[in-house]
N, C-alpha and C positions, 0 to 999 in steps of 0.2 A: 925657868921651869916650864916643862911641856906637859900638856894633858891631851886626852882625846875625849872632848865633850861633844863636839859635832864634827862632821866630816870637813868643815871649813878650817879646822885646826891643822889640816895637812894640805900642802901644795900638791899640784898635779905631779910634780917631779918626785916628791916624797912618796906619793901613792904608787908611782911606777916602781920605785925602789922597794917599797913594801911588798908589792906583788911579785917582784923577782925573788925576794926572800921566801915568800909563801910557796912559789913554784918549786924552789929548791928543797923546801921542807917536805913537800909531797913526794919528792923523788928519792931522797936519801935521809937516813936518820940524822937528826940535828945534833950539833955539838951542845954541850951543857953550858950555854952562854950565860945562863942566869944562876949558876951554882952559887949557893950561899946568899941568894937574894930572897927576901921575904915579901910575899904578896898576900893581901887580905881581901877576901870577898865579902861584901856587905850588901845583902839582898833583902830589901824591905817588901818586895813582891815575889810571888812564886816564880820559879824558873827551872826548866829542865835543860833545854839545849844551851842557852847562853851561859849559865853558871858552869855546867859540866864542861862545855867547850873551852871556856877560859881556864878552868882548873887543869884540864888535860893539857892544854897548850903550855901553861906555866910549868907543869911537872915534866913535860917532854924537854923543856929547856933547862931543867935541873933546879928550878926554884922550889922553895918551901912555900906551901899554901896553907893558910889558916882561914877557915870559914867562921864568921861571926853569926851565931844563931840569934837572929833578931828577936825571936819569940822569948828567948831567955836572957836577953841583954838588958843593960841598965836603962835603955830607952823605955822599957816597960815599967821602970820604977820612977819615971819622971825626968830622967836625964835628957837634956836637949840633944838634938842631932849634932849640933856643933861642938858640944862638950864631948860627945862620943868620938867625933872626928879628932878633936884635940888630944884625947886620951890615946886613941889608936896611933896618932902621929908620934906621940911621945915614946911609943914602943919601937920606932925606927923602921917602919916598913918601907920597901922600895916602890910599892904601888898599892893602891886600893881600888877595887873594882866595885862600882856602886850601881844598884838598881833601886829606883824609888818611884812611887806613884805620883809624886809632885814634880811637875816640870821645873827645871832649874836647880834641883837639889845637888847634883854632882858639881855644877859650877860653884855653888855656894860652899860646898865642902872643900873644893880646891883652894879657896881663899884662907883655909884654916890649917893647911897641912904643908909639909915640905917635900912630899913625894908625888909621883905621877898619879893622876886620877883618870880612870877609864869609865866612861858612861856606858853602863850596860842596859840603858833604857830609863828614861825619866818621863813619866806621864805619857802624854801624847806628843811630846816635843821631839825627841831624837833617839836614835839607836844606831850610832855611827858604825860600829863593827859589823852589824847586820848588813847595812848598805854596802860596806866595803866588800864583804864576802859575796853579796849579790852581784856587784860589779865584776868582781874577780871571776865568778862563775859564768857570767855573760861573755866576758872577753875570752875566756878559755874556750867556750863553746864556738865562738865565731873566729877564733884564730888571731885575736888581738885587736883588729880595727873594728870599732863599733860605731863610728861616726855615720850618722844617717839612719841607723837602726831605730825602729819604732817599738815602744813598749806600752802595753795597756796595763795600768794598775787598776785592779778590779776589787771592789768591796767597800769596807768600812774605812774609807780614806780619811775622813775628818778626825777619827779617833786613833789613827795609826801613826805611831812614831817611826815605824819602818817606812811607811809611805813618805812621811815628811823628810826623812834622811835621804831616801832615794831621789826625791824631787829636787833636793839640793845637789846631790852628787852626780847623777847620771847625765844631766845636760852639760856638765863640765867636760864630759868625754864625748860629746856630740850626739847623744841619744835624744830622740824626740819622744815626748810623753803624752799619752791621752788618758784621762781619768774616766773610769766607767763605774757608775754607782747610781743607786736611787738618789733623788734630790737631797734627802736629809742626811746622806752619807758623804756628800760632796762638800769641800771647803767653801766658805762664803765668798772668798775672793781667790782667784788663782790665775796665773799667766798661761796655764795649759789648756788645751782643748778638752772638753768634757762631753759625755753623752750618758744617757740613762739606758741605752740599749747595747748590750754586749755584741749582738749579731752585727751591728753596724760597723765594727772595727776589725773583726776577725780576719778579713781579707786584706787588711792594710798594715798589720803589725807582725813583727818578728818574734816578739816575746810577750807572754802574758804573765803577770805577777798577781796571783790571787792572794787576798788577805783574809784573815780570820775576822768574823763579825764579833766585835768586842762588847758583848752584852754587859760586862761588868762596868763599862764606862758610860752606859746609857742611863740617864736619869729616869726615863720612862720606857716601857716596852714600845718598840717601833713596829715590829711585825707580830702578828698573832702567833706565829711560830717560825722557826728558822727554815722550815720546809717551804714556807711561802716565799722567803728570800731566795732559796735555792732554785725555785722554779724559774727565776729570771737570771740568776747570776752564777749558779754552780757551773764549774768548768767540766763539761761532760764529753765523753767520747763522741756522742752524737753531734754536739755543737762544734767541736774542733774538726771532726772528720779527718781527712788526709792532709790537712794543712801542715806545712813544715814550721811549726811554732814551738819555741822553747817555753816550757811551763815551770814557773817558780812559785814558791810559797815559803814564808819565813817560819811557819810552824807556831804553835801546834795546829795541825789541819783538822778541821771539822769534816770528817768523811761524809761524802754525799750532800754536804752543805756548801763547802768551798770548792772541793774537787771530788768527782765521783771515783769509785773504786777502780773502774777501768782505766781512767786517766792516771791515777796514782801508780798503776802498774805499767803504764806506757813508757817506752824508752825516751819519749820527748819530755817527760817529767823529771826534773833534776833536783827534787827536794832532798833526797839523801846525799846527792853530790854537794849540795849547798852545805849540809852539815859537815861533811868531810872537809870541804874547802874552808869552812869556818874555823876549824882548829888551826889550820896552817896560816890563815890570815891573822888570827889572833896571836899566834906565835910571833909572827913578823911584827905586829904592833907592839907587843910586850917587849920584844928585843929592842925595837927602835927607841921607844920612850924611856925605858928603864936604863939602857946603856947611855942614852943621850943625857940623862939627868945625873949620870955619874954614880 
């Protein structure tokens, strides 16, 4: 049984094959490789991009998609998460796509089902498909070889599953990472270079990945206002200047907090390209795991 719980579930060679499929899906209409397959989306946290991206990816491959409305599900009547998983498994899906606020939940569910589990984000732990689409976007921009390229990950790193997954994935392909954040947003222990000053690294990096400040994961307010944070860490046209830097963000973007309006409209910003690439990468992942599982 194969799942996509973290990016470590795929070898480099498997990722290369997955990216080749994603590239082909961007160029030509895909065959209905998942015709008559059933995919269930199970989101315990709000999502716009990830859920819709997975569902569009599945439907483009011909799969049937059923979304479980958690607010109206039996989990609200006291049913345990694992009983929910067992009951869904009994319906014979080919894959379940799970997002949950608790780290480790997709892995725990994978122990109770016979189908592929896709982690669509678990707490601050991992978001593997987002990291894969980020890597795909970076490689596409630089023409394939990214060994030695440097990326600054900027913002609420400690609470970011996107950052965690990218910190696991990008070094496998030779990228160097520097973490940029106020001290309370940095992980307590990290093998990567860190700085609290964005301006210190802008002349040294090829890519900037801005992150959303995840106030919903903060036990106590850290800044008096997000504008105070933006004063130091917002990616602005003035800060970036004419540097040839690729700008990414996993979304949703806090305009003029994470990235200002001018940079969002700048051709160096690839946020919408990430969304487009995400559908193709998730199509490739669905194809790989579902067909591999028979």
